[in-house]
C-alpha positions, 0 to 999 in steps of 0.5 A: 557411086557406092550408093547406086551399087548398094541399091543393086542387090535390092532391085535384084532381091526385089526382082527375085521376090517378084518372080517367085511370087509369080511362079508360086502363083502360077503353080497354084493355078496349075493345082487348081485347074489340075484339080478342076480337070480331075473332078470333071473326067468322072463325069466325062467317062461315065457319060461315054460308058453310059450312052455308047450304042453298043446294045441293040437298043433303040430307046427314044431314037426308036419312037422317032422311026416308028412315028416316020414308019407310020406317017410312010404307011398312011397311019396316025405317026402319034398312034400306038401300032403293032409294029416290030421294031428290033431294039425298041422297048415300047414299054420303057420309051413312049411315043414321039412327042416332037411337033409334026414337022419333026414326023417329016423327017423321021418318015425320010429315015424309016426305010433305013436299017434302024440300029445303024441309024441309031449309031450313025445319029450317035456319031453325027451328034457328038461331032456336031456337038464338038464343032459348035463347042468349037465355034462358041469357044472361038467366039468367046476366046478371051473369056473361055478357058480349056476348063470351061470346055471340059465342063461342057463336054461333061454335062449330063444333058450331052450324054443323056441325049446321046443316050437316048438318041435324042435331038437336043444336040441338034437343037443346040446347034441351032440355038448357038448358030442363032446366037452368034449370028445375033453377036455379028448382027446378021438379024435376019438370018438369026431369026430364021434359025430361031424360026426352026427352033420354035417349029421344033420346040414350040416353048422357044417361041418366048425368045421371038416375042421378046425379041418383038417386044424389045424392038427387034423386028428385024430378028423377031419377025422371020423368026417367028414367020419361019416358024409359022411356015415350017409348022404349016408344012404338016398341015399340007403333007398330012391334014389337020389331023396331024395336030390333032393326034399331036395334041391329043397325046401330049398331056397323057405321055408327058410326065411333068414330074420327073426329076429331069425336068428342069422346069417350074411346072415340074419342080411344083408338080413333084411337090404336088402343086402344079397349079402353083408351077403354072401361075409361076410360069405365067407370072415369070413370061408376063414379068419378062415381057413387061421388062423388055418392052420397057426396058429394051436391053441388048440383043444377046442379053435378052436372048439369054433372059429369053433361053432360060425362061424359055426353060423355066416356063415349059410344061417340059424342060429335059436335061438335054434342053440345058445345052442351049445355056452354053452361050450363057455360060460361054458369054460371061464370068462366072459368080457364085450363082453361076459356078453353082448352076454349072456344078449342078447341070453335071450329075448324069440323070440316073443318079437325079432320078434315083436321088429323087425317089431315094428319100423325100428331102431330096426333093430339095436337094440334088434331087431336084438339081436342074431345076436348081441350076435354071432357077440359079441362071436365071437370078444371076441374069436377074440381078445382072439386070438390075444392076444399072438401077441400083447404081442409079439409085445408089445402092452400088457404086457403079463400078462395083458389081452386085455379082462378084466374079472373077476376072 
């Protein structure tokens, strides 16, 4: 009995130590989360102030309405016309560069009050983004934290899209819906949505092509078919000349060397070697197509590689396009590479552009932040893809990941 009684205080002391350690770890975790939220708050605050459509300026949204108005009046929707659209500055904002399928939607909106439409589009875009973010967070509830949700609300791509009146939140919603349908194995519906994405932004044709190469025809064929059908509709409405006009305006109106272009072509163009970017993009696409055909990866991992490669290999990959990477970030734990990429997607577009012009060496730092982020995401995915091979040949134990990630 004496021995038992003597052991009781020791057990209580051990329990107290354990509780004290747990409490200390909890406090440390709360402090870290609070610190992260404080660091993210300025990006959200700046984004709100920057993007609110308080002034009567239509920005990029004005170019969409101008295109729709031209189509409604039987003119070239990709031409420069002498329309007077209150709030649209033709000196600072260019032509509509979206494919002809977009003109049909813009034509339907061209009769409405442009300033009110811009403000309504701002609200709808924000609501759509939050809704899709909630759905994405629910799909990965065991992995997604509150800090990660707040990070997604601070992304430069979101606030830039809202500021300009762009359609990137619509692309984001379409891409995430397709991703979640693939996750639920609703391949035909997912393919139809991917086809819509391809019709609006043709550089995402990489996604269905890789699905086909990897042996997922049930998703790939509906995607290619729906993309082709939607792309053919403008031919019936406007005739072949609409595509001719669009293809003519693209090279003249695209600034591939802009700091907010995250593609390989954009990066190399800024360094004065655009041909290197084209060659690198071509090699990248051939390499991942070969990998998809030979390795037949799971459909979600393949989709992550497809989305990332679509952005890297595209002529244009504006910061708003990076919103489509959110499923890639939400699906997996963040190691050093993904964490760094996540941070690099936060600086506002205006800051990145200013830094790219400030000093020559800034092109290799924050002046190319979005390029670096895309490259880091791709490298992280490549290391994840190579992990089974490395385990097989004995470079790493099967239970040891190449990319160390937090639980």
